[in-house]
FIMAR-824068 format. One record per residue: x negated, y negated, z negated of N, C-alpha, C in turn; residue in one letter; residue number from 1. Coordinates in steps of 0.1 Angstrom, whole numbers, plus 5000, padded with zeros to 4 digits. Example, Ala and Ser with C-alpha at 12.3 -4.5 7.8 and 13.67 -1.06 7.14 Angstrom:
// FIMAR-824068
[atom [4868, 5057, 4922], [4877, 5045, 4922], [4868, 5033, 4922], "A", 1]
[atom [4872, 5022, 4929], [4863, 5011, 4929], [4871, 5000, 4921], "S", 2]
// end
This chain:
// FIMAR-824068
[atom [9258, 2787, 8768], [9258, 2775, 8770], [9240, 2772, 8757], "M", 1]
[atom [9229, 2773, 8763], [9226, 2773, 8758], [9216, 2763, 8759], "S", 2]
[atom [9213, 2757, 8746], [9205, 2745, 8740], [9188, 2743, 8743], "I", 3]
[atom [9186, 2732, 8751], [9169, 2735, 8748], [9160, 2728, 8741], "S", 4]
[atom [9150, 2739, 8732], [9145, 2737, 8720], [9131, 2726, 8725], "T", 5]
[atom [9127, 2720, 8735], [9122, 2715, 8743], [9125, 2701, 8740], "A", 6]
[atom [9140, 2697, 8746], [9140, 2685, 8751], [9146, 2679, 8735], "A", 7]
[atom [9151, 2690, 8723], [9156, 2681, 8717], [9144, 2683, 8705], "N", 8]
[atom [9133, 2684, 8703], [9118, 2682, 8695], [9118, 2673, 8690], "A", 9]
[atom [9116, 2665, 8675], [9109, 2661, 8673], [9100, 2662, 8677], "T", 10]
[atom [9101, 2646, 8681], [9080, 2644, 8683], [9077, 2639, 8678], "P", 11]
[atom [9059, 2633, 8680], [9048, 2632, 8669], [9048, 2617, 8669], "K", 12]
[atom [9046, 2612, 8653], [9045, 2604, 8654], [9034, 2596, 8658], "R", 13]
[atom [9025, 2599, 8665], [9011, 2601, 8672], [9021, 2599, 8688], "A", 14]
[atom [9030, 2597, 8684], [9029, 2600, 8698], [9045, 2594, 8707], "D", 15]
[atom [9044, 2580, 8696], [9054, 2568, 8698], [9051, 2558, 8693], "L", 16]
[atom [9058, 2557, 8697], [9054, 2534, 8705], [9054, 2530, 8686], "D", 17]
[atom [9045, 2525, 8685], [9044, 2523, 8667], [9056, 2515, 8665], "P", 18]
[atom [9062, 2505, 8667], [9076, 2501, 8672], [9086, 2510, 8665], "K", 19]
[atom [9085, 2519, 8670], [9097, 2530, 8668], [9093, 2537, 8653], "L", 20]
[atom [9088, 2536, 8645], [9074, 2541, 8634], [9083, 2528, 8623], "T", 21]
[atom [9077, 2528, 8609], [9080, 2525, 8594], [9065, 2518, 8594], "W", 22]
[atom [9065, 2509, 8587], [9051, 2502, 8583], [9050, 2512, 8567], "D", 23]
[atom [9046, 2516, 8564], [9046, 2523, 8551], [9027, 2516, 8544], "L", 24]
[atom [9021, 2509, 8552], [9009, 2508, 8547], [9013, 2495, 8530], "S", 25]
[atom [9024, 2489, 8531], [9029, 2479, 8519], [9027, 2487, 8500], "H", 26]
[atom [9029, 2500, 8506], [9033, 2510, 8499], [9016, 2519, 8497], "L", 27]
[atom [9016, 2525, 8505], [9000, 2529, 8503], [8992, 2527, 8518], "Y", 28]
[atom [8984, 2519, 8512], [8971, 2518, 8530], [8966, 2526, 8538], "P", 29]
[atom [8964, 2541, 8531], [8961, 2549, 8531], [8965, 2560, 8536], "T", 30]
[atom [8964, 2574, 8538], [8965, 2585, 8538], [8959, 2588, 8527], "D", 31]
[atom [8943, 2586, 8519], [8943, 2590, 8511], [8943, 2585, 8497], "S", 32]
[atom [8946, 2573, 8505], [8953, 2565, 8483], [8965, 2574, 8484], "A", 33]
[atom [8979, 2575, 8498], [8990, 2587, 8491], [8984, 2593, 8484], "W", 34]
[atom [8979, 2607, 8486], [8977, 2617, 8481], [8965, 2610, 8472], "E", 35]
[atom [8961, 2599, 8468], [8952, 2598, 8453], [8968, 2601, 8441], "T", 36]
[atom [8979, 2598, 8443], [8984, 2590, 8436], [8993, 2601, 8438], "E", 37]
[atom [9000, 2611, 8448], [9007, 2622, 8446], [9000, 2633, 8438], "Y", 38]
[atom [8984, 2632, 8435], [8967, 2644, 8430], [8978, 2637, 8417], "N", 39]
[atom [8976, 2625, 8410], [8979, 2621, 8398], [8992, 2625, 8392], "A", 40]
[atom [8995, 2622, 8398], [9016, 2624, 8398], [9017, 2638, 8396], "I", 41]
[atom [9007, 2656, 8403], [9009, 2659, 8397], [9008, 2663, 8387], "Q", 42]
[atom [8992, 2660, 8382], [8990, 2661, 8367], [8994, 2651, 8353], "Q", 43]
[atom [9007, 2639, 8360], [9015, 2640, 8347], [9023, 2648, 8347], "M", 44]
[atom [9033, 2656, 8355], [9039, 2665, 8356], [9031, 2677, 8345], "V", 45]
[atom [9025, 2679, 8353], [9014, 2691, 8342], [9014, 2688, 8325], "A", 46]
[atom [9014, 2674, 8327], [9010, 2671, 8309], [9025, 2673, 8307], "S", 47]
[atom [9036, 2679, 8309], [9047, 2678, 8304], [9048, 2684, 8291], "V", 48]
[atom [9043, 2696, 8299], [9043, 2714, 8289], [9043, 2711, 8274], "Q", 49]
[atom [9029, 2698, 8279], [9026, 2695, 8259], [9036, 2697, 8252], "K", 50]
[atom [9046, 2689, 8251], [9062, 2686, 8248], [9073, 2700, 8245], "F", 51]
[atom [9066, 2708, 8251], [9079, 2723, 8247], [9077, 2724, 8236], "V", 52]
[atom [9087, 2722, 8222], [9091, 2730, 8213], [9090, 2720, 8203], "G", 53]
[atom [9088, 2706, 8208], [9082, 2698, 8198], [9092, 2688, 8203], "K", 54]
[atom [9099, 2681, 8214], [9108, 2675, 8210], [9115, 2672, 8199], "L", 55]
[atom [9119, 2681, 8188], [9125, 2677, 8176], [9115, 2669, 8160], "H", 56]
[atom [9102, 2674, 8164], [9096, 2675, 8156], [9101, 2654, 8154], "E", 57]
[atom [9100, 2652, 8156], [9103, 2629, 8160], [9101, 2619, 8173], "S", 58]
[atom [9110, 2609, 8164], [9112, 2602, 8166], [9107, 2596, 8183], "P", 59]
[atom [9095, 2596, 8170], [9085, 2590, 8188], [9077, 2602, 8188], "S", 60]
[atom [9080, 2609, 8191], [9075, 2625, 8203], [9086, 2623, 8211], "V", 61]
[atom [9097, 2623, 8213], [9111, 2625, 8219], [9108, 2608, 8230], "L", 62]
[atom [9105, 2603, 8218], [9103, 2581, 8233], [9092, 2589, 8242], "E", 63]
[atom [9077, 2597, 8238], [9062, 2593, 8242], [9069, 2602, 8256], "E", 64]
[atom [9079, 2616, 8252], [9081, 2622, 8262], [9094, 2613, 8280], "C", 65]
[atom [9104, 2611, 8267], [9111, 2601, 8283], [9105, 2596, 8285], "L", 66]
[atom [9097, 2580, 8275], [9086, 2575, 8286], [9084, 2582, 8298], "K", 67]
[atom [9070, 2585, 8296], [9070, 2597, 8299], [9069, 2602, 8315], "L", 68]
[atom [9082, 2606, 8320], [9099, 2619, 8321], [9098, 2597, 8335], "Q", 69]
[atom [9098, 2593, 8324], [9100, 2581, 8331], [9097, 2569, 8339], "N", 70]
[atom [9083, 2571, 8333], [9072, 2573, 8346], [9070, 2577, 8357], "E", 71]
[atom [9072, 2588, 8356], [9071, 2598, 8362], [9082, 2599, 8381], "I", 72]
[atom [9093, 2597, 8374], [9102, 2593, 8379], [9100, 2576, 8390], "G", 73]
[atom [9095, 2566, 8382], [9091, 2562, 8391], [9081, 2555, 8404], "M", 74]
[atom [9067, 2567, 8397], [9053, 2568, 8407], [9062, 2580, 8422], "R", 75]
[atom [9078, 2586, 8416], [9082, 2599, 8425], [9084, 2589, 8440], "L", 76]
[atom [9094, 2584, 8436], [9098, 2571, 8438], [9094, 2566, 8448], "H", 77]
[atom [9083, 2560, 8445], [9078, 2551, 8457], [9065, 2562, 8469], "S", 78]
[atom [9055, 2570, 8455], [9057, 2575, 8462], [9064, 2583, 8475], "L", 79]
[atom [9081, 2588, 8471], [9081, 2591, 8487], [9096, 2581, 8489], "Y", 80]
[atom [9091, 2578, 8495], [9102, 2559, 8496], [9097, 2562, 8506], "Q", 81]
// end
């Protein structure tokens, strides 16, 4: 018994009736806006490197790192919601 891949293929979003798709414009009005946020988060993630080997230095360094981690998490959640 064989399953036809054409019958089970996922249709492209552009081919669907808009009523069957989620309206994400309230999160990011354009693809460009989404990409801008994605790039900003990538830069934030890269900046975590500055904390390597330094978290033991002071409570304020640990706090700064944890705040950055939290900010990244919240923005990622919105990005991939």
